[in-house]
N, C-alpha and C positions, 0 to 999 in steps of 0.2 A: 405490488412493487415494493420492491427491497429499499428500508431507510438507510441508503449507502450516502455518504458523504462525498462528493465527487468534487475534486478542483475545476472550477469553473475555465472553459477553453481561453476565456479571455485574459486570464494571467498568464501572460507569455513569458514573464520573467519572474516568478517567485524568487525571492530572496531566500538566502540562508536563515537570516532572522524570522521571517514568515514559518518557514518550514521548522524552525525550532520551537515556534509558538504551540504549532498544532500538536507536535510530540511531548510538549511539556505538562501533561496533567494525565487525564484520563486514558485507559488502554487504547493505542491507536494501532491499526495496520496500514500501510502504505502500499500500494501497487504502484511500481513503476514499471511504464508500458509505452507503446506507440501504436498509432493508427495502422501501420502496414505490418505490424508483428502477428504472426499468424498464431505461434505459441502463446501470445497474449488474449487474443481472441477466442481459442481453445479455452484459457482458463476464465473466462469473462462468466458464464453461467454460474459455475462453481462459486466464484468471488460473490457474485449476487446471493446466492443461497447462503454462505456464510454469513455475510452482511445481514441478511434479514434473520437467520438463527441467532446471531451474536448482537443484535441492535441495542439490547439492553446494557450490553456488558465492553463492547468495543467500537469506536468509530472506524470506519472504512474512508480512505482516501485513495484516488487513482490520480496520478501524476503522469502527463505525457513527456516524454524525456525530449522531443523535439521542440515543445512550446517552452522548454524549461531546462535549457542545455546548461547554463552556468550551475544551476542547482545540480541536474545531474553529474556534472564533473565535479564539483567540490565535494559530492558524495562518493563519487569514484563508482558510479553506475555505469557498468560498460558490458552487462549482459542483461536482457530482458526476456521474459517478464521477471522481475525482480520484487522481492516483498520483504519488508520490514516490521517487526513490534517493535514498539516503543510503551514505556509507562513511564511517568515522573521524568521524562527526558532521559531516561535510561535505556538503550537499545538492548532488547531482549534476545531478538535473532534476526537472522536474515536467511532467505531462501530463494535460490535463483533458479527458475525453470518450471516446467508443467509439473504439476503432484496431484495426487489423489485426495480425495475430499478426507478420507482418513488422517491421510499425513499432515493436511494443513488445520485441521480440526485438533490434532495432537499438538501440533507447534503452538496454536492459539491457546489451547485449554493450560499447556505449560507456562505460557507467558502471563496467564491469569494466577497462577499459583502464588 
């Protein structure tokens, strides 16, 4: 199973401060999703594969926008699935929607440069 870091569902209201802590150091890919989102479900196997492939280089987090509405609003997450990559508190890229493995790998690799 992939070594994927998943935000615990019990964190119903993650603060912006907590979010900033997880994006403040090592490279991180954040996936914004919802249980009812069909495109999010389509991306799930690919994201799990990427988390496994990049487990020594990138941390992967999954944040449910329904459980974290305040955070989603603060970050202006209005379309899902939405992916963001950060390193050292700097936003490197944002991608919205379903994507191919190659496109996601290219985004991640560019973020690691």
